[in-house]
C-alpha positions as CSV (number, residue, x, y, z in Angstrom):
1,M,-23.4,-27.9,77.0
2,E,-26.4,-26.5,78.6
3,R,-28.8,-29.0,77.1
4,L,-31.5,-27.1,79.0
5,K,-30.8,-23.6,77.8
6,D,-34.1,-20.9,78.5
7,K,-36.1,-24.6,79.1
8,V,-38.6,-23.7,82.1
9,I,-39.4,-27.0,83.7
10,I,-41.8,-27.1,86.7
11,I,-40.6,-29.8,89.5
12,T,-43.4,-30.9,92.4
13,G,-42.0,-32.1,95.1
14,G,-38.9,-30.1,94.6
15,A,-37.5,-29.0,98.0
16,Q,-36.4,-32.1,99.6
17,G,-35.0,-35.4,97.7
18,M,-34.8,-36.6,94.3
19,G,-36.7,-33.5,93.6
20,K,-34.1,-30.9,95.5
21,V,-32.0,-32.7,92.9
22,H,-33.7,-32.7,90.0
23,A,-34.1,-29.3,90.2
24,E,-29.9,-28.5,90.9
25,V,-29.5,-30.4,88.0
26,A,-31.5,-28.5,85.2
27,L,-30.0,-25.7,86.5
28,T,-26.8,-26.8,85.8
29,E,-28.0,-27.3,82.4
30,G,-29.1,-23.8,81.8
31,A,-33.0,-23.6,82.7
32,M,-35.1,-21.6,85.1
33,V,-36.8,-24.1,87.6
34,V,-39.9,-23.4,89.4
35,I,-39.8,-26.0,92.2
36,T,-43.4,-26.8,94.6
37,D,-43.8,-28.7,97.9
38,I,-46.4,-28.4,100.5
39,N,-43.2,-27.8,102.8
40,E,-43.0,-23.7,103.0
41,E,-39.7,-23.2,105.1
42,K,-37.5,-26.1,103.1
43,G,-38.7,-24.7,99.7
44,N,-38.1,-21.2,100.9
45,E,-34.6,-22.5,101.9
46,V,-34.0,-23.9,98.5
47,A,-34.9,-21.3,96.1
48,K,-32.4,-18.8,98.1
49,E,-30.0,-21.3,98.5
50,L,-29.9,-22.2,94.2
51,G,-30.0,-18.2,93.3
52,Q,-32.0,-16.7,90.9
53,N,-33.1,-18.9,88.2
54,I,-35.0,-20.5,90.4
55,L,-38.8,-19.7,92.0
56,F,-39.9,-21.8,95.2
57,I,-44.3,-21.8,94.5
58,K,-45.8,-23.7,98.2
59,Q,-48.2,-25.5,96.3
60,D,-51.1,-29.1,97.6
61,V,-50.3,-30.9,94.5
62,T,-54.0,-32.8,95.2
63,K,-55.9,-29.3,95.0
64,E,-57.1,-28.0,91.0
65,E,-56.6,-24.4,92.6
66,D,-53.0,-24.5,93.7
67,W,-52.1,-25.9,90.1
68,K,-54.0,-22.8,88.4
69,K,-51.9,-20.4,91.3
70,V,-48.8,-22.6,89.8
71,I,-49.4,-22.1,86.3
72,D,-50.9,-18.3,86.5
73,A,-46.8,-17.5,88.9
74,T,-44.8,-19.8,86.2
75,M,-46.3,-17.6,83.3
76,D,-46.2,-14.8,85.1
77,K,-42.6,-15.2,85.7
78,W,-41.2,-16.3,82.7
79,G,-44.3,-16.1,79.8
80,K,-43.6,-20.5,79.3
81,I,-43.0,-23.9,80.2
82,D,-41.2,-26.2,78.6
83,A,-41.4,-28.8,81.0
84,L,-43.3,-30.3,83.8
85,V,-42.2,-33.3,86.1
86,N,-44.5,-34.8,88.4
87,N,-42.3,-36.0,91.2
88,A,-44.1,-35.6,94.3
89,G,-45.3,-39.2,95.6
90,I,-45.3,-40.8,99.3
91,T,-45.2,-44.0,100.4
92,Y,-46.4,-45.6,103.5
93,N,-45.4,-49.6,104.6
94,M,-48.0,-51.5,105.9
95,K,-50.5,-54.2,105.2
96,I,-53.3,-54.5,103.6
97,E,-55.4,-55.2,106.4
98,D,-54.4,-52.2,108.7
99,I,-53.8,-49.5,105.8
100,S,-56.8,-47.2,106.8
101,L,-59.1,-45.9,103.8
102,D,-58.2,-42.4,104.7
103,D,-54.6,-43.8,104.3
104,Y,-54.8,-45.3,101.4
105,M,-56.8,-42.5,99.6
106,K,-53.8,-40.0,100.7
107,I,-51.6,-41.6,98.8
108,V,-54.0,-42.2,95.8
109,N,-54.4,-38.0,95.5
110,I,-50.4,-37.4,95.6
111,N,-49.0,-39.9,93.9
112,Q,-51.6,-40.5,90.6
113,V,-54.5,-37.9,91.0
114,S,-52.1,-35.0,91.2
115,V,-50.3,-36.4,88.1
116,F,-53.8,-36.1,86.4
117,L,-54.1,-32.5,87.7
118,G,-50.8,-31.2,86.7
119,I,-51.2,-33.3,82.9
120,K,-54.4,-31.6,82.6
121,A,-53.0,-27.7,84.2
122,V,-49.7,-28.1,81.3
123,T,-51.9,-29.1,78.4
124,P,-53.4,-25.7,77.0
125,I,-50.3,-23.8,77.8
126,M,-47.4,-26.3,76.0
127,K,-50.8,-27.0,73.5
128,E,-50.5,-23.0,72.2
129,Q,-46.4,-23.2,72.5
130,K,-46.8,-26.1,70.0
131,Q,-44.6,-28.3,72.5
132,G,-44.0,-29.5,75.2
133,S,-42.2,-32.4,77.4
134,I,-44.0,-33.5,80.6
135,I,-41.8,-36.6,83.2
136,N,-44.2,-38.7,85.1
137,I,-41.8,-40.2,87.9
138,S,-44.0,-43.7,89.1
139,S,-41.2,-46.3,90.5
140,M,-39.8,-50.0,89.7
141,N,-43.0,-50.8,91.7
142,G,-45.1,-49.7,88.7
143,L,-43.5,-52.5,87.1
144,I,-42.9,-55.1,89.8
145,G,-45.4,-56.0,92.7
146,G,-44.2,-53.2,96.3
147,A,-46.2,-52.0,98.5
148,I,-50.2,-51.7,98.7
149,G,-50.9,-48.5,97.3
150,Y,-47.9,-46.8,96.0
151,T,-47.5,-49.4,93.7
152,D,-51.1,-49.3,92.8
153,T,-50.8,-45.4,92.3
154,K,-47.8,-46.5,90.3
155,F,-48.7,-48.4,87.9
156,A,-51.5,-46.0,87.4
157,I,-49.2,-43.0,86.3
158,R,-47.6,-45.9,83.6
159,G,-51.4,-45.8,82.0
160,M,-52.1,-42.3,82.3
161,T,-48.9,-41.5,81.0
162,K,-49.7,-43.2,78.1
163,A,-53.3,-42.5,77.6
164,A,-51.7,-39.2,77.5
165,A,-49.0,-39.5,75.3
166,R,-51.3,-40.7,72.8
167,E,-53.7,-37.7,72.7
168,L,-51.2,-35.0,73.1
169,S,-48.8,-35.7,70.6
170,P,-50.0,-34.6,67.8
171,Y,-49.1,-31.2,69.4
172,N,-45.6,-32.0,69.6
173,I,-46.3,-33.0,73.4
174,T,-44.3,-35.4,74.8
175,V,-45.4,-37.5,77.5
176,N,-42.8,-40.5,78.9
177,S,-42.8,-42.3,82.7
178,V,-39.0,-42.6,85.1
179,H,-38.8,-45.8,86.6
180,P,-36.0,-45.5,89.3
181,G,-35.1,-48.6,91.8
182,V,-33.3,-47.5,95.1
183,V,-31.9,-44.0,95.0
184,H,-29.1,-43.3,97.3
185,T,-30.6,-40.7,99.7
186,P,-29.9,-39.5,103.4
187,M,-33.0,-41.3,104.5
188,L,-31.1,-45.0,103.4
189,E,-29.0,-44.3,106.3
190,Q,-31.4,-44.3,108.7
191,P,-31.1,-47.3,111.1
192,G,-32.8,-50.5,110.2
193,V,-33.0,-49.0,106.7
194,K,-29.6,-48.9,106.1
195,E,-29.2,-53.0,106.7
196,A,-32.3,-53.4,104.7
197,V,-30.9,-52.1,101.6
198,D,-27.5,-53.7,101.6
199,K,-29.1,-56.6,102.0
200,F,-31.7,-55.5,98.8
201,K,-28.7,-54.7,97.2
202,E,-27.2,-58.0,96.6
203,T,-30.5,-59.0,94.2
204,I,-29.6,-56.2,91.8
205,P,-27.2,-57.1,88.8
206,M,-25.2,-53.7,89.4
207,R,-24.5,-54.7,92.9
208,R,-25.6,-51.3,94.6
209,V,-28.3,-48.6,94.3
210,A,-28.8,-45.5,91.8
211,Q,-27.3,-42.0,92.8
212,P,-29.4,-39.4,92.7
213,E,-27.9,-37.9,89.7
214,E,-28.3,-40.9,87.7
215,V,-32.4,-39.9,87.9
216,S,-32.1,-36.4,87.6
217,N,-29.9,-37.3,83.8
218,M,-32.5,-39.4,82.8
219,I,-35.0,-36.1,83.4
220,V,-32.3,-33.5,81.5
221,F,-32.9,-36.5,78.5
222,L,-36.5,-35.8,78.5
223,A,-36.9,-32.8,79.0
224,S,-34.1,-31.3,76.3
225,D,-35.0,-31.3,72.2
226,E,-32.9,-35.1,72.6
227,A,-36.3,-37.0,73.2
228,R,-38.4,-35.1,71.3
229,Y,-40.0,-38.0,69.0
230,S,-39.2,-40.0,72.3
231,T,-43.2,-40.4,74.0
232,G,-44.9,-42.8,76.1
233,S,-42.2,-44.3,76.5
234,E,-41.1,-46.2,80.4
235,F,-37.4,-45.4,80.9
236,V,-36.6,-47.6,83.6
237,I,-33.0,-46.7,85.8
238,D,-33.6,-50.3,88.1
239,G,-29.5,-51.3,88.2
240,G,-31.1,-54.4,86.1
241,V,-34.0,-55.3,88.8
242,T,-37.0,-55.8,86.7
243,A,-34.4,-57.0,83.5
244,S,-35.8,-60.0,83.5
245,L,-39.7,-59.7,83.1
């Protein structure tokens, strides 16, 4: 069954990593997908690889004018926007005394401000359509502590999600946050990282990390009509790490 048949979905940070997997799964579910990314070369490669129902747009998610460009291009091609996945994000694993203000603000702008700009950009379209789904990718570190900067912004996404959900619910627009734990991506196979992840796995109740598709399947659910009465909620995919909170 194509759970996203004929739906138009925008995915930021879609040229690589989890964003690319989200795009692949959404396409298999019948969606038309717009991926955005700052990396133009990889974005064009992914669009070419994934076929005719995908559009790549180069975007700096921290710039309001780039959001307008994405909205205009999506509407020109498909005439509607059914879902937005605010997926773009970064982190620096640095101590408080070592991180500069410039680095800290870069994390805030990409992880947090971009989500605000994305919500603001799609709201008029979704209001006019009288329907839509906004999916904000937070983290299990939006529920428990982690790296400075990253944790702060992922907590902020929770609050922004709830505020937007309350305001937009009367227009049949849902807003939810997704909180993945550690996800198996090529980055985890790097020397040093693999050893740390193997050690961390022993603290996960399910004793394994998530597969990318397990996160993408949650996004499919939230973008589909099956989730039309879920809003302002946190959907956790962490193998039980935060179960004792």
